[in-house]
LUMVEXSE-558555 format. One record per residue (C-alpha): residue in three letters; z, y, x. Coordinates in steps of 0.2 Angstrom, whole numbers, plus 5000, padded with zeros to 4 digits. Each point is the difference from the previous one (the first is absolute). Layout:
BEGIN
ALAZYX ...
This chain:
BEGIN
MET500050005000 SER499750185005 PRO501650085007 HIS500850144990 ILE500850145010 LEU501150134992 VAL500150165010 LEU501450124994 GLY499150165004 GLY500150195001 THR499750025018 THR498550025012 GLU500549835007 ALA499949924983 ARG498250074997 GLU499549945017 LEU500749834997 ALA499249994983 THR498350055008 GLU500149865013 LEU500549874988 THR498750034987 ALA498749985013 ARG500549825002 PRO499049884989 GLY501049914987 THR501650115002 ARG500850084985 VAL500950165004 THR501150104987 THR500850165006 SER501450064989 LEU500350194999 ALA501650084992 GLY499050134991 ARG501050155006 VAL498450085007 ALA498750064987 ARG498549985012 PRO500449875013 GLY498749965013 ALA498649874997 VAL500649825002 ALA498949855003 GLY500349854989 GLU501049984984 VAL501250144996 ARG501649984990 VAL500950164995 GLY501950014994 GLY501649915003 PHE500349814998 GLY501750014991 GLY501149975015 ALA500149855012 GLU500049884985 GLY498450084993 LEU499249995017 ALA500449825003 ARG499349964983 TRP498450095004 LEU499949915017 ARG500149834991 GLU498850054985 GLN498750075012 ARG500249865013 VAL500350125014 ASP499949915017 ALA500850145011 VAL500750184998 VAL499850145012 ASP501250154996 ALA499150155007 THR500950134990 HIS500750165007 PRO501549975012 PHE501150094987 ALA499549884986 ARG501749925001 THR500149934982 MET498349925000 THR500249925017 ALA501749934994 HIS499149934985 ALA498649925010 ALA501349915011 ARG500949934986 ALA498549954990 ALA499349915016 ALA501649915003 THR500049944982 THR498249944999 GLY499849955018 VAL498550115002 PRO499850065018 LEU500450185003 VAL499750125014 VAL500550195000 LEU498850115009 ARG500950155007 ARG499150135011 PRO501250055015 GLY501150154997 TRP499850165009 GLN500950025017 PRO500750175006 GLY499450075017 PRO501150095013 CYS499650174993 ASP500349954981 ASP501550074991 TRP500349854988 HIS501549974989 PRO499949834992 VAL500949974984 PRO500249844989 SER499650094983 LEU499350154991 HIS501850054995 VAL500550005018 ALA498550105004 ALA500550134987 ASP501750015007 LEU499350055017 LEU498850144995 PRO501250154999 ARG500349995019 PHE498150025004 GLY499550154990 ARG499450054983 ARG498149955000 VAL499749824998 LEU498349905000 LEU500449844990 THR498749865002 THR501049854993 GLY498949974985 ARG500250054982 LEU501449884996 GLY501850035004 LEU500050195001 ALA501550004989 ALA501049975016 PHE499650185005 ALA500150084982 HIS501850065003 LEU499550115015 THR499850184993 GLU499850105016 PRO498649915010 ARG498150044996 PHE499149844998 VAL498149965003 VAL499849834992 ARG498349915005 SER499549854990 VAL498449924994 GLU500650004981 PRO501150134992 PRO501849975004 GLU501249934987 PRO501550114995 PRO501350055003 LEU499550115014 PRO500950135011 PRO500050174991 HIS498950085014 THR498649885002 HIS498150045004 VAL499049844997 LEU498449965010 LEU498949864993 ASP499149935015 ARG499549835007 GLY499849965019 PRO499349975013 TYR500750165007 THR499650095017 VAL501250075012 ALA499150174998 GLY500250004981 GLU501849945001 THR500450145013 ALA499250134988 LEU501049934985 LEU501750015010 ARG499650185006 GLU499450064983 HIS501549954991 ARG501250045014 ILE500749835000 ASP501749975009 VAL500149814998 LEU498949854995 VAL500749864990 THR498949844999 LYS500249814998 ASP499549885014 SER498549944992 GLY499149975017 ALA498350054993 ALA498850085012 ALA499250104987 THR501650104997 SER500750005018 ALA499250175005 LYS501550104992 LEU501249925013 THR498950065014 ALA499950174992 ALA501950014998 ARG500249955018 ASP498850135006 LEU500950144990 GLY501749935005 LEU500649964983 PRO501349874995 VAL499449854990 VAL501249904988 VAL499349825000 VAL500549884986 ARG500149835007 ARG499249854992 PRO501049894989 PRO500349825007 LEU498949864996 PRO500749854991 ASP500849875011 GLY498849865006 VAL498350084995 ALA498549985013 THR499350175005 VAL498350065008 PRO499650175006 ASP498250024994 ALA498649924990 ALA499349905015 ALA501749925002 ALA500149964981 LEU498249925001 HIS500749905015 TRP501549944990 LEU498949954985 ASN498849905012 ALA501549915007 LEU500549954982 ASP498249934998 ARG500349895015 THR501649924993 
């Protein structure tokens, strides 16, 4: 029978993997998208949009659709989906690998302040100044809503969900970004501090270089830990190697 691969998507790596897999004769590829972005990039193969109904619903779907392997290529901060995937894989016995691009690493001239959560990031902001560039996505901004003094520039692909800080200017934009463009943005808004999640994405790393060049502090929200015992790979090529190894067993 033709193998059926489920890719939990939403990232560049997920699209790359789906493209590679659909080029293989006889391979069925389904990419699952959460549906939070109105206009996601084109994805090769079958596309499924929306939740599964928790780990139990995902396990049921894996059985019903006769899935042979799952590649979790969701965003590094999609903690709930990754936890559900790990539980569903353990329940059904379907092999699972988590594709996580490497995180960003600070250089000797970077002024980074790692924190475990958005709430801790909010607690740090008063020490750095009043003008904040917030690039943590449109979800979770409630962690900053109680801050009445800072002026926030919030950049996201889709309009952010309330509650928001009282002094917020929203920029709707999608990467990739350039160092020149990010430098101009930081200067135009007279930003004192940048807040970002450690997504590790090359398309959005230019802001870190711009902040370093301007001598600005960066509050970096660390990634949540992965579930215990899950296999991980750093890119689409390594995920393909993992799938090839399954075929040989």
